[in-house]
N, C-alpha and C positions, 0 to 999 in steps of 0.2 A: 340649310343643308349642311350636313357634315361630310367629312372626307369619306366616311364609310359609305354613305349613300351615293356620293359622287363616283367612287370606284365601282360600286355595283352597277350604276347606270352605264359607265364606260364598258364594263365587261359584258353588258347585254348585247353588244355588237359582235362578241366573240372573244376568244382567248387573247391575252396581251401579257407582255412582260412588265415587270414592275416599273422600270424607268420609262417605258412607253406610256404607262398609265399616268405617271407624274407629268410628263410633257403634254399629254392630251388633256389632262385635267386643267393645267395652267392655261392652255389655249382656249378650252371651253369656257373658262371663267373670265375671259378677257384679260388675262394676265394680272388680275388684282388679287388672286389667291395663290401665292406661291407655296409650293409644298417642298418640304425636306424629303429627300428620297428615303431616309430612315423612317419617317412618318408613314410613307406609303407602305414600306415592307412590314412595319409593325401593325398597321391596319389590316394588311393582307393576311398576316399570321392570325389575327383575331377573327377575321372572316372565315379563314380555314378552320380554326378551332370551333367556331359556331356552326360549321357545316354549310356555309353560304357560298364558299368557293372551293374549288379543288385545284391541286397543283399538277401541272403537266410538265414533263421533261422534254422540251423540244430543242433540238440543236444544242444539247448540253447546257441549256438555260432553263430556268424555271419560268413557266408561263402559267397564268391563272385563268380559270374558267368558272363561270357561274354554275352552281348546282341547281336542282329543282327548287330547293329551299331558298336559294339566293334569288331566283326569279320571283318566287312568291313574296319574299321580303321587299324586293324592288317594286313589285306591283302594289304592295300595300303602301309603300312610301309615295309612289306616284299618286295614289288616291287620297293621301292625307291632305286636308285643307286647313288653313289657318283657323285658330280658335280665338275667342274673344278674351285673351289674356294679355297682360302687358308684355311688351317684348322683353326677352331675357337680357339681362345685363345692359339695360339701356342707361348708359352713364349720364346722359343729359337729364333724363327723368329723375334718376337717383340724386343727382347733384341739386336740382331745384327743390325736390322734396326735403332733402336734408337741410338746405339753406333756409327753408321756411321755419325750421326748428330754432334758427338763430334770429328770427324776427323778420317782418316783412321788408324792412329796409335792406337787410342783407340779401334777402331773396331777390328783391328788385335789382340790386347791384349785380348779382349773378346772372339774372335773366338778361339784363342790358349788355353785360360783357359777352355773353354767348350769342345774343342777337347780332351784335356788331361783328363778331368773328364769322358768323354764318352768312351774313350779307356779303362780306368780303369774299368768303369762300365760294358763294353762289355766283358772284360776278366773275371770279376766275374760271369757274367751271363753264359758265355760259360763253366766255371768250374762247375757252379751249374747245368748245363744241363746234366752233367754226372750222377748226382743223379736224375734220372727221377722222376718227380712228379707223384703222385698217379693217377690222373684222366686225361682223354683226355683234358678236359677243361683247367686244370692247365698246361699241356704240350703245348697246343696251346697258352696260355697266355705267357709262357716262350719264345716260338718261336717268338711271336709278339714283345716282348720286345727286343730281339736280333736284329730282322730285322729292327725295328724302330730305334734302336741305330746305326745300320749300315747306314741307310738312313740319319740320322742326321749327321753322320760323313762325308758322301759323300757331303751333302749340305754345311757343314762347309768348306770342301776342295774347293768347288766351290766359296764360299764367299771369301776365302783367295785369290784365283786366280783372281777373279774380282777386289778385293780391291787393289792388287798389280799391276794389269795391267791397272786399271782405274784411277791411281793416276794422279791428274792434271785435270781430267774430273769431272764435277759436279756429285755427287752421285745421 
C-alpha cells in the first residue's frame, strides 16, 4: 500500500483535512508508518491533479473529498490481489543473491549472520507480544512482524540447504 491508496481509503468515509488524514493514517497503520505532513499535502495535490479528490473550503480550511474517479480508483485497489512476483526491494533477498556471486562460503556467512539477527529479533518480538499493544492495528502489525521474521528464517534455511547441496553446480 502506498500513501496514495491509504489517503483514498480514509477519504472514503467522507471529507477530511490534511492533518486529520495524517493522524488517522498513522493510527490506522498501528503507528509504524509515520507520515510527514508535507508528504500528505503533496500526495493530496497529486490526487487532485489526477481528478481523484476535490478540495472543499470548510471553515476557512481546505478539506479533501473523493470524486467519482477517486472512488473507482479505490475500488480497483481494494480488488487488487498479490501476484506471483518477488517482493519489491526485498533487501534480504537481494543481499543473499548478490552474496552468491562472491562464492558459496561468503553467501553462507551472510545467511548465518542474518539468521542470527532474525532469531534475536524474533525473540524480542515474541517477548513484546506479551505486552499487548493498545489497538487492533498495532497488534496486527506486531503479528505481521513476527510472521514475516519466521518466513525470512524459513527462507534462509532453504538458502543454506541449497547452497550446501548445490556446491559445485553453477549458482
